[in-house]
Biotite code that builds the C-alpha atoms (Angstrom):
import biotite.structure as struc

atoms = struc.array([
    struc.Atom([-8.942, -21.475, 6.817], chain_id="A", res_id=1, res_name="UNK", atom_name="CA", element="C"),
    struc.Atom([-6.525, -22.348, 8.749], chain_id="A", res_id=2, res_name="UNK", atom_name="CA", element="C"),
    struc.Atom([-5.902, -20.349, 12.254], chain_id="A", res_id=3, res_name="UNK", atom_name="CA", element="C"),
    struc.Atom([-3.412, -17.872, 12.782], chain_id="A", res_id=4, res_name="UNK", atom_name="CA", element="C"),
    struc.Atom([0.205, -18.532, 14.753], chain_id="A", res_id=5, res_name="UNK", atom_name="CA", element="C"),
    struc.Atom([-0.450, -18.076, 18.556], chain_id="A", res_id=6, res_name="UNK", atom_name="CA", element="C"),
    struc.Atom([2.730, -16.275, 19.058], chain_id="A", res_id=7, res_name="UNK", atom_name="CA", element="C"),
    struc.Atom([1.878, -13.523, 16.487], chain_id="A", res_id=8, res_name="UNK", atom_name="CA", element="C"),
    struc.Atom([0.441, -11.127, 18.778], chain_id="A", res_id=9, res_name="UNK", atom_name="CA", element="C"),
    struc.Atom([3.836, -11.009, 20.613], chain_id="A", res_id=10, res_name="UNK", atom_name="CA", element="C"),
    struc.Atom([5.439, -10.101, 18.114], chain_id="A", res_id=11, res_name="UNK", atom_name="CA", element="C"),
    struc.Atom([3.003, -8.250, 16.145], chain_id="A", res_id=12, res_name="UNK", atom_name="CA", element="C"),
    struc.Atom([3.938, -5.592, 19.317], chain_id="A", res_id=13, res_name="UNK", atom_name="CA", element="C"),
    struc.Atom([7.815, -6.200, 18.601], chain_id="A", res_id=14, res_name="UNK", atom_name="CA", element="C"),
    struc.Atom([7.480, -5.048, 14.873], chain_id="A", res_id=15, res_name="UNK", atom_name="CA", element="C"),
    struc.Atom([5.053, -2.527, 15.311], chain_id="A", res_id=16, res_name="UNK", atom_name="CA", element="C"),
    struc.Atom([7.521, -0.711, 18.118], chain_id="A", res_id=17, res_name="UNK", atom_name="CA", element="C"),
    struc.Atom([9.994, -1.623, 15.482], chain_id="A", res_id=18, res_name="UNK", atom_name="CA", element="C"),
    struc.Atom([8.762, 0.477, 12.627], chain_id="A", res_id=19, res_name="UNK", atom_name="CA", element="C"),
    struc.Atom([7.578, 3.359, 15.382], chain_id="A", res_id=20, res_name="UNK", atom_name="CA", element="C"),
    struc.Atom([11.044, 4.357, 14.941], chain_id="A", res_id=21, res_name="UNK", atom_name="CA", element="C"),
    struc.Atom([11.658, 5.222, 11.750], chain_id="A", res_id=22, res_name="UNK", atom_name="CA", element="C"),
    struc.Atom([8.317, 6.731, 10.719], chain_id="A", res_id=23, res_name="UNK", atom_name="CA", element="C"),
    struc.Atom([8.615, 10.477, 10.055], chain_id="A", res_id=24, res_name="UNK", atom_name="CA", element="C"),
    struc.Atom([5.956, 12.578, 9.579], chain_id="A", res_id=25, res_name="UNK", atom_name="CA", element="C"),
    struc.Atom([3.773, 11.395, 6.391], chain_id="A", res_id=26, res_name="UNK", atom_name="CA", element="C"),
    struc.Atom([0.690, 10.531, 7.820], chain_id="A", res_id=27, res_name="UNK", atom_name="CA", element="C"),
    struc.Atom([0.001, 8.496, 4.868], chain_id="A", res_id=28, res_name="UNK", atom_name="CA", element="C"),
    struc.Atom([2.338, 6.374, 6.003], chain_id="A", res_id=29, res_name="UNK", atom_name="CA", element="C"),
    struc.Atom([2.474, 6.413, 9.392], chain_id="A", res_id=30, res_name="UNK", atom_name="CA", element="C"),
    struc.Atom([1.973, 3.226, 12.162], chain_id="A", res_id=31, res_name="UNK", atom_name="CA", element="C"),
    struc.Atom([-1.859, 3.525, 11.071], chain_id="A", res_id=32, res_name="UNK", atom_name="CA", element="C"),
    struc.Atom([-1.077, 2.523, 7.613], chain_id="A", res_id=33, res_name="UNK", atom_name="CA", element="C"),
    struc.Atom([0.890, -0.510, 8.934], chain_id="A", res_id=34, res_name="UNK", atom_name="CA", element="C"),
    struc.Atom([-2.336, -1.272, 11.374], chain_id="A", res_id=35, res_name="UNK", atom_name="CA", element="C"),
    struc.Atom([-5.049, -1.143, 7.776], chain_id="A", res_id=36, res_name="UNK", atom_name="CA", element="C"),
    struc.Atom([-1.745, -3.133, 5.921], chain_id="A", res_id=37, res_name="UNK", atom_name="CA", element="C"),
    struc.Atom([-2.185, -6.083, 8.433], chain_id="A", res_id=38, res_name="UNK", atom_name="CA", element="C"),
    struc.Atom([-5.503, -5.618, 9.208], chain_id="A", res_id=39, res_name="UNK", atom_name="CA", element="C"),
    struc.Atom([-5.858, -6.586, 4.711], chain_id="A", res_id=40, res_name="UNK", atom_name="CA", element="C"),
    struc.Atom([-3.467, -8.738, 4.595], chain_id="A", res_id=41, res_name="UNK", atom_name="CA", element="C"),
    struc.Atom([-5.448, -10.472, 7.877], chain_id="A", res_id=42, res_name="UNK", atom_name="CA", element="C"),
    struc.Atom([-8.477, -10.177, 5.733], chain_id="A", res_id=43, res_name="UNK", atom_name="CA", element="C"),
    struc.Atom([-6.660, -12.668, 2.861], chain_id="A", res_id=44, res_name="UNK", atom_name="CA", element="C"),
    struc.Atom([-4.259, -15.165, 4.600], chain_id="A", res_id=45, res_name="UNK", atom_name="CA", element="C"),
    struc.Atom([-7.255, -17.657, 5.705], chain_id="A", res_id=46, res_name="UNK", atom_name="CA", element="C"),
    struc.Atom([-7.573, -18.803, 2.269], chain_id="A", res_id=47, res_name="UNK", atom_name="CA", element="C"),
    struc.Atom([-4.035, -19.499, 1.659], chain_id="A", res_id=48, res_name="UNK", atom_name="CA", element="C"),
    struc.Atom([-3.302, -21.922, 4.428], chain_id="A", res_id=49, res_name="UNK", atom_name="CA", element="C"),
    struc.Atom([-0.221, -21.768, 2.634], chain_id="A", res_id=50, res_name="UNK", atom_name="CA", element="C"),
    struc.Atom([1.428, -18.823, 3.237], chain_id="A", res_id=51, res_name="UNK", atom_name="CA", element="C"),
    struc.Atom([3.729, -17.917, 6.439], chain_id="A", res_id=52, res_name="UNK", atom_name="CA", element="C"),
    struc.Atom([1.613, -15.739, 8.345], chain_id="A", res_id=53, res_name="UNK", atom_name="CA", element="C"),
    struc.Atom([5.181, -14.627, 9.984], chain_id="A", res_id=54, res_name="UNK", atom_name="CA", element="C"),
    struc.Atom([6.456, -13.425, 7.059], chain_id="A", res_id=55, res_name="UNK", atom_name="CA", element="C"),
    struc.Atom([3.492, -11.454, 5.782], chain_id="A", res_id=56, res_name="UNK", atom_name="CA", element="C"),
    struc.Atom([3.277, -9.441, 9.760], chain_id="A", res_id=57, res_name="UNK", atom_name="CA", element="C"),
    struc.Atom([7.092, -8.901, 9.348], chain_id="A", res_id=58, res_name="UNK", atom_name="CA", element="C"),
    struc.Atom([6.357, -7.008, 6.325], chain_id="A", res_id=59, res_name="UNK", atom_name="CA", element="C"),
    struc.Atom([3.396, -6.061, 6.439], chain_id="A", res_id=60, res_name="UNK", atom_name="CA", element="C"),
    struc.Atom([4.782, -3.653, 9.676], chain_id="A", res_id=61, res_name="UNK", atom_name="CA", element="C"),
    struc.Atom([8.121, -3.569, 8.079], chain_id="A", res_id=62, res_name="UNK", atom_name="CA", element="C"),
    struc.Atom([7.743, -2.466, 4.185], chain_id="A", res_id=63, res_name="UNK", atom_name="CA", element="C"),
    struc.Atom([7.905, 1.415, 4.564], chain_id="A", res_id=64, res_name="UNK", atom_name="CA", element="C"),
    struc.Atom([11.327, 1.801, 7.218], chain_id="A", res_id=65, res_name="UNK", atom_name="CA", element="C"),
    struc.Atom([12.790, 3.762, 3.793], chain_id="A", res_id=66, res_name="UNK", atom_name="CA", element="C"),
    struc.Atom([9.827, 6.143, 3.223], chain_id="A", res_id=67, res_name="UNK", atom_name="CA", element="C"),
    struc.Atom([11.085, 8.255, 0.383], chain_id="A", res_id=68, res_name="UNK", atom_name="CA", element="C"),
    struc.Atom([8.537, 11.018, -1.006], chain_id="A", res_id=69, res_name="UNK", atom_name="CA", element="C"),
    struc.Atom([6.427, 10.290, -4.667], chain_id="A", res_id=70, res_name="UNK", atom_name="CA", element="C"),
    struc.Atom([8.323, 12.848, -6.289], chain_id="A", res_id=71, res_name="UNK", atom_name="CA", element="C"),
    struc.Atom([11.446, 11.955, -5.107], chain_id="A", res_id=72, res_name="UNK", atom_name="CA", element="C"),
    struc.Atom([13.902, 10.291, -7.465], chain_id="A", res_id=73, res_name="UNK", atom_name="CA", element="C"),
    struc.Atom([15.079, 7.419, -6.035], chain_id="A", res_id=74, res_name="UNK", atom_name="CA", element="C"),
    struc.Atom([11.624, 6.634, -4.790], chain_id="A", res_id=75, res_name="UNK", atom_name="CA", element="C"),
    struc.Atom([11.916, 2.589, -7.058], chain_id="A", res_id=76, res_name="UNK", atom_name="CA", element="C"),
    struc.Atom([15.213, 2.217, -4.626], chain_id="A", res_id=77, res_name="UNK", atom_name="CA", element="C"),
    struc.Atom([13.468, 2.237, -1.395], chain_id="A", res_id=78, res_name="UNK", atom_name="CA", element="C"),
    struc.Atom([11.279, -1.187, -1.120], chain_id="A", res_id=79, res_name="UNK", atom_name="CA", element="C"),
    struc.Atom([14.725, -2.600, -1.518], chain_id="A", res_id=80, res_name="UNK", atom_name="CA", element="C"),
    struc.Atom([16.085, -0.533, 1.182], chain_id="A", res_id=81, res_name="UNK", atom_name="CA", element="C"),
    struc.Atom([13.686, -0.881, 3.376], chain_id="A", res_id=82, res_name="UNK", atom_name="CA", element="C"),
    struc.Atom([14.365, -4.616, 2.473], chain_id="A", res_id=83, res_name="UNK", atom_name="CA", element="C"),
    struc.Atom([17.728, -4.803, 3.328], chain_id="A", res_id=84, res_name="UNK", atom_name="CA", element="C"),
    struc.Atom([17.479, -2.494, 7.099], chain_id="A", res_id=85, res_name="UNK", atom_name="CA", element="C"),
    struc.Atom([14.395, -4.841, 8.142], chain_id="A", res_id=86, res_name="UNK", atom_name="CA", element="C"),
    struc.Atom([16.774, -7.642, 7.676], chain_id="A", res_id=87, res_name="UNK", atom_name="CA", element="C"),
    struc.Atom([19.421, -6.038, 9.331], chain_id="A", res_id=88, res_name="UNK", atom_name="CA", element="C"),
    struc.Atom([17.308, -5.352, 12.798], chain_id="A", res_id=89, res_name="UNK", atom_name="CA", element="C"),
    struc.Atom([15.678, -8.864, 12.157], chain_id="A", res_id=90, res_name="UNK", atom_name="CA", element="C"),
    struc.Atom([18.545, -10.417, 12.759], chain_id="A", res_id=91, res_name="UNK", atom_name="CA", element="C"),
    struc.Atom([19.143, -8.873, 16.015], chain_id="A", res_id=92, res_name="UNK", atom_name="CA", element="C"),
    struc.Atom([15.885, -9.104, 17.331], chain_id="A", res_id=93, res_name="UNK", atom_name="CA", element="C"),
    struc.Atom([16.079, -13.426, 17.808], chain_id="A", res_id=94, res_name="UNK", atom_name="CA", element="C"),
    struc.Atom([13.437, -13.534, 14.372], chain_id="A", res_id=95, res_name="UNK", atom_name="CA", element="C"),
    struc.Atom([14.225, -16.640, 12.086], chain_id="A", res_id=96, res_name="UNK", atom_name="CA", element="C"),
    struc.Atom([16.742, -16.802, 10.036], chain_id="A", res_id=97, res_name="UNK", atom_name="CA", element="C"),
    struc.Atom([15.021, -18.914, 7.741], chain_id="A", res_id=98, res_name="UNK", atom_name="CA", element="C"),
    struc.Atom([12.579, -16.493, 7.150], chain_id="A", res_id=99, res_name="UNK", atom_name="CA", element="C"),
    struc.Atom([14.484, -13.138, 6.544], chain_id="A", res_id=100, res_name="UNK", atom_name="CA", element="C"),
    struc.Atom([15.020, -13.972, 2.464], chain_id="A", res_id=101, res_name="UNK", atom_name="CA", element="C"),
    struc.Atom([10.998, -13.911, 2.430], chain_id="A", res_id=102, res_name="UNK", atom_name="CA", element="C"),
    struc.Atom([10.438, -11.071, 4.367], chain_id="A", res_id=103, res_name="UNK", atom_name="CA", element="C"),
    struc.Atom([12.766, -8.880, 2.653], chain_id="A", res_id=104, res_name="UNK", atom_name="CA", element="C"),
    struc.Atom([11.035, -10.546, -0.675], chain_id="A", res_id=105, res_name="UNK", atom_name="CA", element="C"),
    struc.Atom([8.142, -9.987, 0.254], chain_id="A", res_id=106, res_name="UNK", atom_name="CA", element="C"),
    struc.Atom([9.429, -6.092, 1.554], chain_id="A", res_id=107, res_name="UNK", atom_name="CA", element="C"),
    struc.Atom([10.810, -5.755, -1.781], chain_id="A", res_id=108, res_name="UNK", atom_name="CA", element="C"),
    struc.Atom([8.122, -6.374, -4.463], chain_id="A", res_id=109, res_name="UNK", atom_name="CA", element="C"),
    struc.Atom([5.104, -4.143, -2.267], chain_id="A", res_id=110, res_name="UNK", atom_name="CA", element="C"),
    struc.Atom([6.081, -1.385, -3.898], chain_id="A", res_id=111, res_name="UNK", atom_name="CA", element="C"),
    struc.Atom([4.407, -0.547, -7.004], chain_id="A", res_id=112, res_name="UNK", atom_name="CA", element="C"),
    struc.Atom([7.001, 2.258, -8.064], chain_id="A", res_id=113, res_name="UNK", atom_name="CA", element="C"),
    struc.Atom([9.956, -0.390, -7.859], chain_id="A", res_id=114, res_name="UNK", atom_name="CA", element="C"),
    struc.Atom([7.716, -3.140, -10.500], chain_id="A", res_id=115, res_name="UNK", atom_name="CA", element="C"),
    struc.Atom([10.170, -6.599, -8.478], chain_id="A", res_id=116, res_name="UNK", atom_name="CA", element="C"),
    struc.Atom([7.312, -9.400, -9.561], chain_id="A", res_id=117, res_name="UNK", atom_name="CA", element="C"),
    struc.Atom([6.095, -10.921, -6.078], chain_id="A", res_id=118, res_name="UNK", atom_name="CA", element="C"),
    struc.Atom([7.180, -14.737, -6.397], chain_id="A", res_id=119, res_name="UNK", atom_name="CA", element="C"),
    struc.Atom([5.875, -15.651, -2.879], chain_id="A", res_id=120, res_name="UNK", atom_name="CA", element="C"),
    struc.Atom([2.369, -16.224, -1.572], chain_id="A", res_id=121, res_name="UNK", atom_name="CA", element="C"),
    struc.Atom([3.470, -13.913, 0.873], chain_id="A", res_id=122, res_name="UNK", atom_name="CA", element="C"),
    struc.Atom([4.713, -11.404, -1.138], chain_id="A", res_id=123, res_name="UNK", atom_name="CA", element="C"),
    struc.Atom([1.481, -12.104, -3.152], chain_id="A", res_id=124, res_name="UNK", atom_name="CA", element="C"),
    struc.Atom([-0.454, -10.800, 0.189], chain_id="A", res_id=125, res_name="UNK", atom_name="CA", element="C"),
    struc.Atom([1.050, -8.073, 1.384], chain_id="A", res_id=126, res_name="UNK", atom_name="CA", element="C"),
    struc.Atom([1.485, -6.485, -2.158], chain_id="A", res_id=127, res_name="UNK", atom_name="CA", element="C"),
    struc.Atom([-2.294, -6.692, -2.184], chain_id="A", res_id=128, res_name="UNK", atom_name="CA", element="C"),
    struc.Atom([-2.993, -5.833, 1.257], chain_id="A", res_id=129, res_name="UNK", atom_name="CA", element="C"),
    struc.Atom([-0.216, -2.678, 0.757], chain_id="A", res_id=130, res_name="UNK", atom_name="CA", element="C"),
    struc.Atom([-2.297, -1.468, -2.471], chain_id="A", res_id=131, res_name="UNK", atom_name="CA", element="C"),
    struc.Atom([-6.050, -2.177, -0.702], chain_id="A", res_id=132, res_name="UNK", atom_name="CA", element="C"),
    struc.Atom([-4.783, 0.737, 1.613], chain_id="A", res_id=133, res_name="UNK", atom_name="CA", element="C"),
    struc.Atom([-4.923, 2.753, -1.421], chain_id="A", res_id=134, res_name="UNK", atom_name="CA", element="C"),
    struc.Atom([-8.850, 2.134, -2.297], chain_id="A", res_id=135, res_name="UNK", atom_name="CA", element="C"),
    struc.Atom([-11.594, 2.935, -1.077], chain_id="A", res_id=136, res_name="UNK", atom_name="CA", element="C"),
    struc.Atom([-12.519, 6.026, 1.408], chain_id="A", res_id=137, res_name="UNK", atom_name="CA", element="C"),
    struc.Atom([-9.121, 5.965, 3.321], chain_id="A", res_id=138, res_name="UNK", atom_name="CA", element="C"),
    struc.Atom([-7.196, 5.581, -0.205], chain_id="A", res_id=139, res_name="UNK", atom_name="CA", element="C"),
    struc.Atom([-9.363, 8.463, -1.445], chain_id="A", res_id=140, res_name="UNK", atom_name="CA", element="C"),
    struc.Atom([-8.295, 10.764, 1.777], chain_id="A", res_id=141, res_name="UNK", atom_name="CA", element="C"),
    struc.Atom([-4.489, 9.491, 1.272], chain_id="A", res_id=142, res_name="UNK", atom_name="CA", element="C"),
    struc.Atom([-4.719, 10.226, -2.037], chain_id="A", res_id=143, res_name="UNK", atom_name="CA", element="C"),
    struc.Atom([-5.344, 14.324, -1.514], chain_id="A", res_id=144, res_name="UNK", atom_name="CA", element="C"),
    struc.Atom([-2.857, 13.892, 1.606], chain_id="A", res_id=145, res_name="UNK", atom_name="CA", element="C"),
    struc.Atom([0.112, 13.362, -0.653], chain_id="A", res_id=146, res_name="UNK", atom_name="CA", element="C"),
    struc.Atom([-0.871, 15.438, -3.172], chain_id="A", res_id=147, res_name="UNK", atom_name="CA", element="C"),
    struc.Atom([-1.493, 18.205, -0.774], chain_id="A", res_id=148, res_name="UNK", atom_name="CA", element="C"),
    struc.Atom([2.477, 17.823, 0.727], chain_id="A", res_id=149, res_name="UNK", atom_name="CA", element="C"),
    struc.Atom([3.156, 17.494, -3.489], chain_id="A", res_id=150, res_name="UNK", atom_name="CA", element="C"),
    struc.Atom([1.480, 21.005, -4.370], chain_id="A", res_id=151, res_name="UNK", atom_name="CA", element="C"),
    struc.Atom([-0.651, 19.528, -6.516], chain_id="A", res_id=152, res_name="UNK", atom_name="CA", element="C"),
    struc.Atom([-3.825, 20.943, -7.376], chain_id="A", res_id=153, res_name="UNK", atom_name="CA", element="C"),
    struc.Atom([-6.907, 19.112, -6.554], chain_id="A", res_id=154, res_name="UNK", atom_name="CA", element="C"),
    struc.Atom([-8.226, 19.246, -10.153], chain_id="A", res_id=155, res_name="UNK", atom_name="CA", element="C"),
    struc.Atom([-8.159, 20.308, -13.894], chain_id="A", res_id=156, res_name="UNK", atom_name="CA", element="C"),
    struc.Atom([-10.631, 24.052, -13.725], chain_id="A", res_id=157, res_name="UNK", atom_name="CA", element="C"),
    struc.Atom([-12.450, 22.859, -16.759], chain_id="A", res_id=158, res_name="UNK", atom_name="CA", element="C"),
    struc.Atom([-11.507, 18.969, -17.763], chain_id="A", res_id=159, res_name="UNK", atom_name="CA", element="C"),
    struc.Atom([-11.849, 17.038, -14.186], chain_id="A", res_id=160, res_name="UNK", atom_name="CA", element="C"),
    struc.Atom([-12.348, 13.563, -15.841], chain_id="A", res_id=161, res_name="UNK", atom_name="CA", element="C"),
    struc.Atom([-9.333, 13.985, -18.408], chain_id="A", res_id=162, res_name="UNK", atom_name="CA", element="C"),
    struc.Atom([-12.076, 14.167, -21.551], chain_id="A", res_id=163, res_name="UNK", atom_name="CA", element="C"),
    struc.Atom([-10.384, 16.325, -23.839], chain_id="A", res_id=164, res_name="UNK", atom_name="CA", element="C"),
    struc.Atom([-7.059, 16.276, -22.703], chain_id="A", res_id=165, res_name="UNK", atom_name="CA", element="C"),
    struc.Atom([-3.505, 13.826, -21.362], chain_id="A", res_id=166, res_name="UNK", atom_name="CA", element="C"),
    struc.Atom([-4.327, 12.798, -17.649], chain_id="A", res_id=167, res_name="UNK", atom_name="CA", element="C"),
    struc.Atom([-1.763, 14.212, -15.451], chain_id="A", res_id=168, res_name="UNK", atom_name="CA", element="C"),
    struc.Atom([-1.779, 13.238, -11.544], chain_id="A", res_id=169, res_name="UNK", atom_name="CA", element="C"),
    struc.Atom([1.123, 15.072, -10.947], chain_id="A", res_id=170, res_name="UNK", atom_name="CA", element="C"),
    struc.Atom([-0.985, 17.976, -11.736], chain_id="A", res_id=171, res_name="UNK", atom_name="CA", element="C"),
    struc.Atom([-3.908, 17.139, -10.324], chain_id="A", res_id=172, res_name="UNK", atom_name="CA", element="C"),
    struc.Atom([-4.722, 14.944, -7.826], chain_id="A", res_id=173, res_name="UNK", atom_name="CA", element="C"),
    struc.Atom([-8.176, 13.548, -8.686], chain_id="A", res_id=174, res_name="UNK", atom_name="CA", element="C"),
    struc.Atom([-6.400, 12.550, -12.002], chain_id="A", res_id=175, res_name="UNK", atom_name="CA", element="C"),
    struc.Atom([-4.781, 9.693, -10.021], chain_id="A", res_id=176, res_name="UNK", atom_name="CA", element="C"),
    struc.Atom([-8.374, 8.349, -9.315], chain_id="A", res_id=177, res_name="UNK", atom_name="CA", element="C"),
    struc.Atom([-7.871, 7.075, -13.643], chain_id="A", res_id=178, res_name="UNK", atom_name="CA", element="C"),
    struc.Atom([-3.829, 6.878, -14.430], chain_id="A", res_id=179, res_name="UNK", atom_name="CA", element="C"),
    struc.Atom([-3.335, 4.532, -11.290], chain_id="A", res_id=180, res_name="UNK", atom_name="CA", element="C"),
    struc.Atom([-5.488, 3.926, -8.494], chain_id="A", res_id=181, res_name="UNK", atom_name="CA", element="C"),
    struc.Atom([-8.107, 2.533, -10.808], chain_id="A", res_id=182, res_name="UNK", atom_name="CA", element="C"),
    struc.Atom([-5.801, -0.002, -12.176], chain_id="A", res_id=183, res_name="UNK", atom_name="CA", element="C"),
    struc.Atom([-4.780, -1.467, -9.013], chain_id="A", res_id=184, res_name="UNK", atom_name="CA", element="C"),
    struc.Atom([-7.786, -4.459, -8.764], chain_id="A", res_id=185, res_name="UNK", atom_name="CA", element="C"),
    struc.Atom([-6.310, -5.566, -12.295], chain_id="A", res_id=186, res_name="UNK", atom_name="CA", element="C"),
    struc.Atom([-3.749, -6.454, -10.675], chain_id="A", res_id=187, res_name="UNK", atom_name="CA", element="C"),
    struc.Atom([-3.901, -7.790, -7.652], chain_id="A", res_id=188, res_name="UNK", atom_name="CA", element="C"),
    struc.Atom([-2.717, -10.979, -7.075], chain_id="A", res_id=189, res_name="UNK", atom_name="CA", element="C"),
    struc.Atom([-4.877, -13.033, -5.199], chain_id="A", res_id=190, res_name="UNK", atom_name="CA", element="C"),
    struc.Atom([-8.483, -13.662, -5.469], chain_id="A", res_id=191, res_name="UNK", atom_name="CA", element="C"),
    struc.Atom([-9.634, -12.033, -2.559], chain_id="A", res_id=192, res_name="UNK", atom_name="CA", element="C"),
    struc.Atom([-7.791, -8.814, -3.232], chain_id="A", res_id=193, res_name="UNK", atom_name="CA", element="C"),
    struc.Atom([-9.126, -8.502, -6.358], chain_id="A", res_id=194, res_name="UNK", atom_name="CA", element="C"),
    struc.Atom([-12.436, -8.742, -5.070], chain_id="A", res_id=195, res_name="UNK", atom_name="CA", element="C"),
    struc.Atom([-12.054, -6.510, -2.346], chain_id="A", res_id=196, res_name="UNK", atom_name="CA", element="C"),
    struc.Atom([-10.419, -4.607, -4.526], chain_id="A", res_id=197, res_name="UNK", atom_name="CA", element="C"),
    struc.Atom([-13.196, -3.856, -6.743], chain_id="A", res_id=198, res_name="UNK", atom_name="CA", element="C"),
    struc.Atom([-15.167, -3.350, -4.417], chain_id="A", res_id=199, res_name="UNK", atom_name="CA", element="C"),
    struc.Atom([-13.289, 0.149, -3.245], chain_id="A", res_id=200, res_name="UNK", atom_name="CA", element="C"),
    struc.Atom([-12.611, 0.856, -6.756], chain_id="A", res_id=201, res_name="UNK", atom_name="CA", element="C"),
    struc.Atom([-16.119, 1.427, -7.362], chain_id="A", res_id=202, res_name="UNK", atom_name="CA", element="C"),
    struc.Atom([-16.577, 3.961, -3.784], chain_id="A", res_id=203, res_name="UNK", atom_name="CA", element="C"),
    struc.Atom([-13.695, 6.306, -5.641], chain_id="A", res_id=204, res_name="UNK", atom_name="CA", element="C"),
    struc.Atom([-15.149, 6.151, -9.512], chain_id="A", res_id=205, res_name="UNK", atom_name="CA", element="C"),
    struc.Atom([-18.583, 7.428, -7.884], chain_id="A", res_id=206, res_name="UNK", atom_name="CA", element="C"),
    struc.Atom([-17.049, 9.638, -5.481], chain_id="A", res_id=207, res_name="UNK", atom_name="CA", element="C"),
    struc.Atom([-14.878, 10.936, -9.023], chain_id="A", res_id=208, res_name="UNK", atom_name="CA", element="C"),
    struc.Atom([-17.835, 10.905, -10.729], chain_id="A", res_id=209, res_name="UNK", atom_name="CA", element="C"),
    struc.Atom([-19.746, 13.130, -8.026], chain_id="A", res_id=210, res_name="UNK", atom_name="CA", element="C"),
    struc.Atom([-16.611, 15.213, -7.429], chain_id="A", res_id=211, res_name="UNK", atom_name="CA", element="C"),
    struc.Atom([-16.779, 16.488, -11.231], chain_id="A", res_id=212, res_name="UNK", atom_name="CA", element="C"),
    struc.Atom([-20.129, 17.255, -11.312], chain_id="A", res_id=213, res_name="UNK", atom_name="CA", element="C"),
    struc.Atom([-19.869, 19.986, -8.377], chain_id="A", res_id=214, res_name="UNK", atom_name="CA", element="C"),
    struc.Atom([-16.447, 21.119, -9.493], chain_id="A", res_id=215, res_name="UNK", atom_name="CA", element="C"),
    struc.Atom([-17.990, 22.009, -13.407], chain_id="A", res_id=216, res_name="UNK", atom_name="CA", element="C"),
    struc.Atom([-21.522, 23.066, -11.432], chain_id="A", res_id=217, res_name="UNK", atom_name="CA", element="C"),
    struc.Atom([-23.892, 20.476, -12.666], chain_id="A", res_id=218, res_name="UNK", atom_name="CA", element="C"),
    struc.Atom([-24.565, 18.710, -9.086], chain_id="A", res_id=219, res_name="UNK", atom_name="CA", element="C"),
])
């Protein structure tokens, strides 16, 4: 395993400050989210010594420079806009110019809705790190937070597990676990991401079953 470069703490401070200037009121995509994505990436980086940690760091902190609501018709363009803005902002910060393309690609490819294939190991790590934050206990809290912002109900009144209907995660927040979150571990790009994703998904599936039992009065 390779140690992280010594200059990363200084760049982290600069990048976090840059990102802070573009954060809105979305508590699911705030400064804490960026810190968690970077921590997730740090858990994956030691297993990939070929990865450029500075590129990963920059993409982790700048991937949400343009953050559009989940139901915005231009949502799929947000990562491309973030990459473009990051490239511009990093240029005047003295960020190594030879790394800008790699940072931009990692930002573009992190988005689920953009469906841009991650070509580099840095992009794969950033994508996994961001998706890991959608799983587990924190991911669960973020799921309900976002659903509340969108005006979704907690769950279907009498079929919370969608056993007799088509799942609809725009109307019922609990459906989002089966519709999207349960698919994330299998789409992880790194072995570490898949392992951590499965661990966090197990928590969500246990919660889903307990929720449904209480919701229907069976608990």
